[in-house]
C-alpha positions as CSV (number, residue, x, y, z in Angstrom):
1,M,2.9,18.5,-30.1
2,T,4.2,15.1,-29.0
3,L,2.1,12.1,-28.6
4,A,2.5,9.7,-25.7
5,S,3.9,6.3,-26.7
6,P,1.7,3.3,-26.1
7,A,3.8,2.4,-23.1
8,Q,3.1,5.8,-21.5
9,A,-0.5,5.9,-22.5
10,A,-1.5,2.6,-20.8
11,T,-4.1,2.8,-18.1
12,N,-4.3,0.1,-15.5
13,P,-8.0,-0.9,-14.9
14,F,-7.3,-1.8,-11.3
15,T,-6.9,0.4,-8.2
16,A,-4.8,-0.8,-5.3
17,A,-7.9,-1.4,-3.2
18,Q,-9.3,-3.6,-6.0
19,A,-6.1,-5.5,-6.4
20,C,-6.0,-6.3,-2.7
21,N,-9.7,-7.2,-2.6
22,N,-9.3,-9.4,-5.7
23,D,-6.4,-11.4,-4.2
24,F,-7.4,-11.4,-0.5
25,G,-10.9,-10.2,-0.1
26,G,-12.0,-7.6,2.4
27,S,-12.2,-3.8,2.5
28,W,-8.9,-1.9,2.1
29,A,-8.1,1.7,2.9
30,Y,-5.1,3.7,1.7
31,A,-2.5,4.0,4.5
32,D,-0.8,7.3,5.4
33,D,2.5,7.7,3.6
34,G,1.5,4.6,1.6
35,H,2.2,5.6,-2.0
36,R,5.3,5.9,-4.2
37,S,5.6,6.3,-8.0
38,M,8.3,4.5,-10.0
39,Y,10.0,6.3,-12.9
40,A,12.5,5.0,-15.5
41,P,15.7,7.0,-16.2
42,D,14.0,8.4,-19.3
43,G,11.2,9.9,-17.2
44,T,8.5,7.3,-18.0
45,K,6.2,6.5,-15.1
46,V,6.3,2.8,-15.0
47,G,4.2,2.0,-12.0
48,D,2.9,2.9,-8.5
49,V,3.2,1.0,-5.3
50,Y,0.6,1.4,-2.5
51,L,0.4,0.3,1.1
52,M,-3.2,-0.6,2.1
53,Y,-4.7,-1.4,5.5
54,N,-7.7,-3.6,6.4
55,G,-9.0,-2.4,9.8
56,A,-11.2,-5.4,10.3
57,S,-8.3,-7.9,10.0
58,G,-5.3,-5.9,11.0
59,Y,-3.6,-6.9,7.7
60,N,-1.5,-4.7,5.4
61,C,-1.5,-5.3,1.6
62,V,1.1,-3.9,-0.8
63,A,-0.1,-3.6,-4.4
64,T,2.2,-2.6,-7.3
65,L,0.2,-1.4,-10.3
66,K,1.9,-1.4,-13.7
67,R,1.7,1.7,-15.9
68,V,3.7,0.2,-18.8
69,A,3.0,-3.0,-20.7
70,V,-0.5,-3.0,-19.1
71,G,-2.3,-6.2,-20.2
72,S,0.9,-7.9,-21.2
73,T,2.5,-10.5,-19.0
74,T,5.7,-8.8,-17.7
75,G,7.7,-8.5,-14.5
76,V,6.2,-6.8,-11.5
77,S,6.6,-7.3,-7.7
78,A,5.2,-6.1,-4.4
79,G,7.0,-6.5,-1.1
80,I,6.4,-5.9,2.6
81,R,8.5,-6.2,5.7
82,V,6.7,-6.4,9.0
83,E,8.7,-5.3,12.1
84,G,10.5,-8.4,13.5
85,G,10.4,-10.2,10.2
86,S,12.0,-10.4,6.7
87,W,11.0,-9.1,3.4
88,V,8.3,-11.1,1.6
89,E,7.3,-10.6,-2.0
90,D,4.8,-11.4,-4.7
91,S,7.0,-11.4,-7.8
92,G,6.4,-12.7,-11.2
93,N,5.0,-12.0,-14.7
94,F,1.6,-10.5,-14.4
95,K,-0.7,-8.4,-16.6
96,Y,-1.8,-5.7,-14.3
97,Y,-0.3,-5.9,-10.7
98,A,1.4,-7.8,-8.0
99,A,-0.1,-7.9,-4.4
100,I,0.9,-9.4,-1.1
101,Q,-0.6,-9.2,2.4
102,R,0.7,-9.8,5.9
103,S,-0.6,-9.3,9.4
104,A,0.9,-6.2,10.9
105,A,-1.3,-5.5,14.0
106,D,0.7,-3.6,16.6
107,K,3.8,-3.5,14.3
108,C,5.5,-1.1,11.9
109,V,6.1,-1.9,8.2
110,M,8.2,-1.1,5.2
111,Y,7.0,-1.6,1.6
112,R,8.4,-1.6,-1.9
113,G,7.4,-2.3,-5.5
114,E,9.2,-3.0,-8.8
115,V,8.2,-3.0,-12.4
116,L,10.3,-4.4,-15.3
117,Y,10.8,-1.7,-17.9
118,G,12.7,-2.9,-20.9
119,T,15.6,-4.9,-19.5
120,S,15.8,-3.2,-16.1
121,W,13.8,-3.1,-12.9
122,Q,12.5,0.2,-11.6
123,G,11.5,0.3,-8.0
124,A,10.2,2.6,-5.2
125,G,8.9,2.2,-1.7
126,R,9.7,3.2,1.9
127,S,12.7,1.7,3.6
128,S,12.0,3.2,7.0
129,W,9.6,1.9,9.6
130,G,6.1,3.5,9.5
131,N,2.4,2.9,9.6
132,C,2.8,1.4,13.1
133,G,-0.2,0.1,14.8
């Protein structure tokens, strides 16, 4: 029997909806095709990135939740690109998550997230247009 290391056993107390609500307010729903997990080369799950939608405001929120070093201030980022624009990111040293929102009414989006694991960044997301509307 092997035991999970502390890095693998960490549980993030936030959901993506809570992260978006904490930073921006409002009610957030999980978008279709709006989740990717991030894994390190050693197989450790280091985080999850979610694309959220607020139907009342027409905004999208991307939240990257850490699964390693949870509660410690380490690197994490969340990024979104709205059709017709450039990538924008919330990137820094945070304890639990990074989150960013942008208006995307009647437009398509791409999203990505990254988590620093050891000395290298591990990322995931969707690099094709989707969630149009």
